[in-house]
C-alpha positions as CSV (number, residue, x, y, z in Angstrom):
1,M,6.6,-25.6,-7.5
2,R,6.7,-27.7,-3.7
3,W,10.2,-26.7,-3.1
4,K,9.3,-23.1,-3.0
5,L,6.5,-23.2,-0.8
6,V,8.2,-25.7,1.8
7,L,10.9,-23.3,1.7
8,F,8.4,-20.5,1.6
9,L,6.7,-22.0,5.4
10,I,9.9,-22.9,7.0
11,I,11.3,-19.3,6.4
12,A,8.2,-17.8,7.8
13,G,8.0,-19.9,10.7
14,A,11.7,-19.4,11.5
15,S,11.0,-15.5,11.2
16,F,9.2,-15.5,14.7
17,P,12.1,-16.6,17.0
18,L,14.4,-14.8,14.9
19,Y,12.0,-11.7,15.1
20,Y,11.6,-11.8,19.0
21,L,15.6,-12.2,19.0
22,M,15.4,-8.9,17.2
23,L,13.1,-7.0,19.8
24,Q,15.5,-8.1,22.9
25,N,18.4,-7.4,20.7
26,Y,18.0,-4.2,19.2
27,T,21.0,-2.9,19.0
28,S,22.5,-6.1,17.3
29,V,23.1,-4.7,13.7
30,Y,23.3,-8.9,12.7
31,L,19.6,-9.6,14.2
32,L,18.4,-6.4,12.1
33,L,20.1,-7.0,8.6
34,L,18.9,-10.8,9.0
35,N,15.4,-9.8,9.9
36,F,15.4,-7.1,6.7
37,G,16.3,-10.0,3.8
38,I,14.0,-12.2,6.0
39,G,11.3,-9.8,5.4
40,V,12.1,-9.0,2.0
41,Y,11.8,-12.7,1.4
42,L,8.3,-12.8,2.8
43,L,7.0,-10.4,0.8
44,V,8.3,-11.2,-2.4
45,D,7.5,-14.8,-2.5
46,G,3.9,-13.7,-0.3
47,S,3.0,-11.7,-3.2
48,D,3.5,-14.1,-5.5
49,Y,1.0,-16.7,-3.7
50,F,-1.3,-13.7,-3.3
51,V,-1.2,-12.7,-6.6
52,D,-1.8,-16.1,-8.4
53,G,-4.7,-17.0,-6.1
54,A,-6.5,-13.3,-6.4
55,A,-6.4,-14.0,-9.7
56,S,-7.5,-17.8,-9.8
57,I,-10.8,-16.1,-7.6
58,A,-11.5,-13.4,-9.8
59,A,-12.2,-16.4,-12.7
60,H,-13.9,-18.3,-10.3
61,L,-16.5,-15.4,-9.5
62,K,-16.5,-13.7,-12.9
63,V,-15.3,-10.6,-11.9
64,S,-12.1,-8.5,-13.6
65,E,-8.8,-8.3,-12.3
66,H,-9.5,-5.0,-12.0
67,T,-12.1,-5.2,-9.8
68,I,-10.2,-8.1,-7.2
69,G,-7.3,-5.3,-7.4
70,L,-9.3,-2.3,-6.2
71,T,-11.0,-4.5,-3.2
72,I,-9.6,-8.1,-2.0
73,V,-5.9,-6.9,-2.6
74,A,-6.1,-3.2,-2.0
75,L,-7.7,-4.5,1.5
76,A,-4.6,-7.2,2.2
77,T,-1.6,-4.4,1.1
78,S,-2.9,-1.9,2.8
79,L,-3.4,-3.9,6.8
80,P,0.5,-2.8,7.2
81,E,-0.7,1.4,6.6
82,M,-3.9,0.5,8.7
83,A,-1.7,-1.1,11.8
84,V,0.7,1.3,12.1
85,S,-1.2,4.7,11.7
86,D,-4.2,3.5,14.1
87,I,-1.4,2.0,16.3
88,A,0.3,5.1,16.5
89,S,-3.0,7.5,17.1
90,F,-3.9,5.0,20.2
91,Y,-0.7,5.7,21.8
92,G,-0.8,9.7,20.5
93,H,1.5,10.1,17.9
94,P,-0.6,11.9,15.4
95,E,2.6,12.7,13.4
96,T,3.4,9.0,12.8
97,S,-0.1,7.9,12.1
98,W,-0.5,11.1,9.1
99,G,3.0,10.8,8.1
100,N,2.9,7.0,7.4
101,A,-0.7,7.1,5.5
102,V,-0.3,10.2,3.7
103,G,3.5,9.4,2.8
104,S,2.6,6.0,2.0
105,N,0.1,7.2,-1.2
106,I,3.1,9.0,-2.5
107,A,5.0,6.3,-2.2
108,N,2.3,3.8,-3.9
109,I,1.9,6.3,-6.7
110,G,5.4,7.7,-7.4
111,L,7.9,4.5,-6.5
112,V,5.5,1.8,-6.7
113,L,3.6,2.7,-9.6
114,G,6.7,4.3,-11.3
115,I,8.8,1.1,-10.8
116,A,5.7,-1.0,-12.6
117,A,5.2,1.3,-15.5
118,I,8.5,1.3,-16.4
119,I,9.3,-2.7,-16.4
120,M,5.8,-2.9,-18.4
121,P,3.1,-0.4,-20.2
122,L,-0.2,-0.9,-18.3
123,A,-3.0,-1.2,-19.7
124,L,-5.6,0.3,-17.9
125,S,-9.4,-0.8,-17.7
126,K,-12.4,1.2,-18.4
127,Y,-13.3,2.1,-15.2
128,I,-9.7,3.5,-14.2
129,K,-10.2,6.7,-15.3
130,R,-13.6,6.9,-12.4
131,D,-11.4,5.2,-9.8
132,A,-8.8,7.8,-10.4
133,I,-11.2,10.3,-10.3
134,T,-12.6,9.1,-6.6
135,L,-9.2,8.6,-5.2
136,A,-9.0,12.5,-6.6
137,L,-12.0,13.7,-4.9
138,V,-11.1,11.8,-1.4
139,T,-8.1,13.2,-1.2
140,G,-9.2,16.6,-2.1
141,L,-11.6,16.4,0.9
142,L,-8.6,15.3,3.2
143,L,-6.4,17.6,2.5
144,F,-9.5,20.5,2.8
145,F,-9.7,19.3,6.5
146,V,-6.5,19.5,7.5
147,Y,-5.7,22.7,6.1
148,V,-9.1,24.2,7.2
149,F,-9.1,22.8,11.0
150,R,-5.7,21.6,11.6
151,A,-6.5,18.3,12.5
152,I,-9.4,14.8,11.7
153,F,-11.4,14.7,14.0
154,W,-13.8,11.4,14.8
155,W,-16.8,13.0,12.9
156,M,-14.6,13.3,9.7
157,G,-13.3,9.9,10.3
158,V,-17.0,8.8,10.4
159,V,-17.5,10.4,7.1
160,F,-14.8,9.7,5.5
161,V,-16.0,5.8,6.6
162,V,-19.1,6.2,5.5
163,I,-17.9,7.2,1.7
164,Y,-15.9,4.3,1.4
165,L,-18.9,2.4,2.2
166,V,-20.9,3.7,-1.0
167,Y,-17.9,3.4,-2.8
168,L,-17.6,-0.3,-2.1
169,N,-21.3,-0.3,-3.5
170,D,-20.5,1.3,-6.3
171,I,-18.3,-1.3,-7.6
172,H,-20.3,-4.3,-6.4
173,G,-23.3,-2.7,-9.0
174,R,-20.9,-2.2,-12.0
175,K,-21.8,-4.5,-14.7
176,E,-18.3,-5.1,-16.3
177,E,-17.4,-7.7,-19.4
178,V,-15.4,-10.1,-17.9
179,E,-13.1,-12.3,-20.3
180,E,-13.9,-16.0,-20.0
181,I,-10.6,-17.3,-18.1
182,K,-10.4,-21.0,-16.7
183,P,-9.2,-20.7,-13.2
184,E,-5.9,-22.7,-12.5
185,K,-6.4,-23.9,-9.5
186,S,-9.7,-25.0,-7.2
187,M,-11.9,-22.2,-5.3
188,L,-10.1,-24.0,-2.2
189,F,-6.6,-24.0,-3.1
190,S,-7.0,-20.3,-4.6
191,T,-8.4,-18.9,-1.2
192,L,-6.0,-21.0,0.4
193,F,-3.2,-18.9,-1.9
194,T,-4.4,-15.5,-1.7
195,V,-4.7,-15.7,2.4
196,F,-1.2,-17.4,2.9
197,G,0.1,-14.6,1.0
198,A,-1.5,-12.1,2.4
199,L,-0.3,-13.0,6.1
200,G,3.5,-13.6,4.2
201,I,2.9,-9.7,2.8
202,V,1.7,-8.5,6.4
203,W,4.1,-10.2,8.4
204,G,7.5,-9.5,6.0
205,A,6.3,-6.0,5.8
206,N,6.3,-5.9,9.8
207,V,9.6,-7.4,10.1
208,L,11.2,-5.3,7.7
209,V,9.7,-2.1,9.2
210,D,11.2,-3.0,12.4
211,S,14.3,-3.9,11.1
212,A,14.2,-0.6,9.5
213,V,13.1,1.8,12.0
214,G,16.4,-0.3,14.5
215,I,19.2,0.7,11.9
216,S,18.1,3.6,11.1
217,H,17.8,4.4,15.0
218,I,21.2,3.2,14.6
219,M,22.3,5.6,12.5
220,G,20.9,8.6,14.4
221,I,17.5,9.5,11.9
222,P,15.4,11.8,13.6
223,E,12.2,10.3,13.6
224,V,9.9,12.3,11.9
225,I,11.7,11.4,8.6
226,I,11.5,7.8,9.6
227,A,8.1,8.1,9.7
228,A,8.0,9.7,6.5
229,T,10.4,7.6,4.4
230,A,11.3,4.2,6.2
231,I,8.0,3.4,7.7
232,A,6.0,4.7,5.3
233,V,7.8,2.9,2.1
234,G,7.7,-0.1,4.2
235,T,4.3,-0.3,4.8
236,S,4.2,0.1,1.3
237,L,6.1,-2.6,0.3
238,P,3.0,-5.0,-0.1
239,E,2.0,-3.0,-2.5
240,L,5.5,-3.0,-4.5
241,A,6.0,-6.7,-4.4
242,T,2.4,-7.3,-5.4
243,T,2.4,-4.5,-7.8
244,V,5.4,-5.8,-9.9
245,S,4.6,-9.5,-9.6
246,A,1.0,-8.7,-10.9
247,T,2.7,-6.7,-13.7
248,L,5.1,-9.3,-14.3
249,K,1.9,-11.9,-14.9
250,K,0.2,-9.3,-17.1
251,K,-2.2,-9.3,-14.4
252,H,-2.4,-5.1,-15.1
253,G,-6.0,-4.8,-13.7
254,I,-4.7,-5.9,-10.5
255,A,-1.1,-4.3,-10.6
256,V,-2.9,-0.5,-11.2
257,G,-6.2,-1.4,-9.3
258,N,-4.2,-2.7,-6.0
259,I,-2.8,1.0,-6.1
260,I,-6.1,3.3,-6.5
261,G,-7.5,0.9,-4.4
262,S,-4.9,0.9,-1.5
263,N,-4.8,4.7,-1.9
264,I,-8.2,5.2,-1.6
265,F,-8.6,2.5,1.9
266,N,-5.3,4.4,3.2
267,T,-7.1,7.8,2.7
268,L,-10.4,7.2,4.1
269,I,-10.0,3.6,6.2
270,V,-6.7,4.1,7.6
271,M,-7.2,7.5,8.2
272,G,-10.7,7.4,9.6
273,T,-10.1,4.7,11.7
274,A,-7.2,6.3,13.3
275,A,-9.2,9.4,13.6
276,L,-12.1,7.9,15.5
277,I,-9.3,6.0,17.7
278,H,-7.9,9.9,18.4
279,P,-8.2,13.1,16.6
280,I,-5.3,13.4,14.6
281,T,-3.8,16.8,15.4
282,L,-0.9,18.5,12.9
283,K,1.3,20.9,12.6
284,P,1.4,23.7,10.0
285,E,5.4,22.5,9.4
286,S,4.4,18.7,9.1
287,L,1.7,19.0,6.4
288,L,3.7,21.6,3.8
289,T,6.2,19.0,1.9
290,T,3.9,16.2,2.2
291,S,0.4,17.1,1.7
292,M,1.4,19.3,-1.2
293,F,3.1,16.3,-3.2
294,L,0.4,14.1,-2.1
295,G,-1.8,16.7,-4.2
296,I,0.8,16.7,-7.1
297,M,1.3,12.8,-7.3
298,T,-2.7,12.6,-6.8
299,L,-3.2,14.8,-9.9
300,S,-0.4,13.5,-11.8
301,L,-1.8,9.9,-11.4
302,L,-5.5,11.0,-12.9
303,L,-4.1,12.8,-16.2
304,F,-2.0,9.8,-17.2
305,T,-4.8,7.8,-16.7
306,L,-6.8,9.8,-19.5
307,R,-4.9,8.2,-21.9
308,R,-6.0,4.9,-20.9
309,K,-2.0,3.3,-20.5
310,L,1.1,4.1,-18.5
311,G,4.0,3.5,-20.1
312,K,7.9,4.3,-19.4
313,L,7.6,7.7,-19.4
314,E,4.5,8.0,-17.1
315,G,7.0,5.5,-14.8
316,V,10.2,8.2,-15.0
317,A,7.7,11.1,-14.0
318,F,6.7,9.5,-11.2
319,L,10.1,8.2,-9.9
320,V,11.2,11.9,-10.6
321,L,8.4,13.4,-8.5
322,Y,9.4,10.8,-5.9
323,A,12.7,11.7,-6.0
324,L,12.0,15.1,-5.9
325,F,9.6,14.4,-2.5
326,L,12.3,12.5,-0.8
327,T,14.5,15.6,-1.7
328,F,12.1,18.3,-0.3
329,L,11.6,16.2,3.1
330,V,15.0,16.0,4.2
331,I,16.0,19.8,3.1
């Protein structure tokens, strides 16, 4: 509806001066809470426009929703992770860079996919097992590197980026049977919805993360926990908003493809570019909980995809695993 779009644009425009005021008054709980609420609104509404636009583009291009979820949607929803990890790497904060990317992958599976599967059973495309295997392999390679070398060096970043390019080529070469769906919007409006939705998602995540970190600092929470929880969950909110929105619209290909595509992107491109900027050296104590649960979550996703359907039981299992991750992290 037009009034919703007008309201979205008004709040998006007002968010910039309010965000600036928050940065100037970072101890003001009221400004932090106001920006937190605005960030949530931009994420939720932005994801709505983004999903509509992406699904319409898929119809125009005659490609499956799953492929759109793996590529366009995954890229847009992973931009916050890339920005946070690359900036952290540039300023010499490897723990934040690692914790954000890995914590986001864990949240994507445990929290996001868990909630989506509980809302509605998710039907999986025929390529889902292949993509889940790819995710498991690149996750295994990442864990192998960090446990053997206790770091991610520039050459490993090059390897990750090359693997991602090969993966994109594989997606491009797939022969898919696509159901004929009449586009709901013109290609121009589909693109505009997708672009403005993506901007809303990314900007909303930025506002939300900064306000959440400010609130956490006021409450005296250690930075290491903030990186693996508030920042990781904050940068995963675009995936959460988009996946839940896609699930409610019964765009299951976008919902599941978004999560797998985002995790592959986070592993190969987010960690890869961060390592190219500055080597990511890690302490053993920083690896134990995050790497263990990253492996468990990824293997669980792979096993569940063999059934070609994610239901409420799998959703509950993912949420329980995520709750255990948070518990182990805090202890």
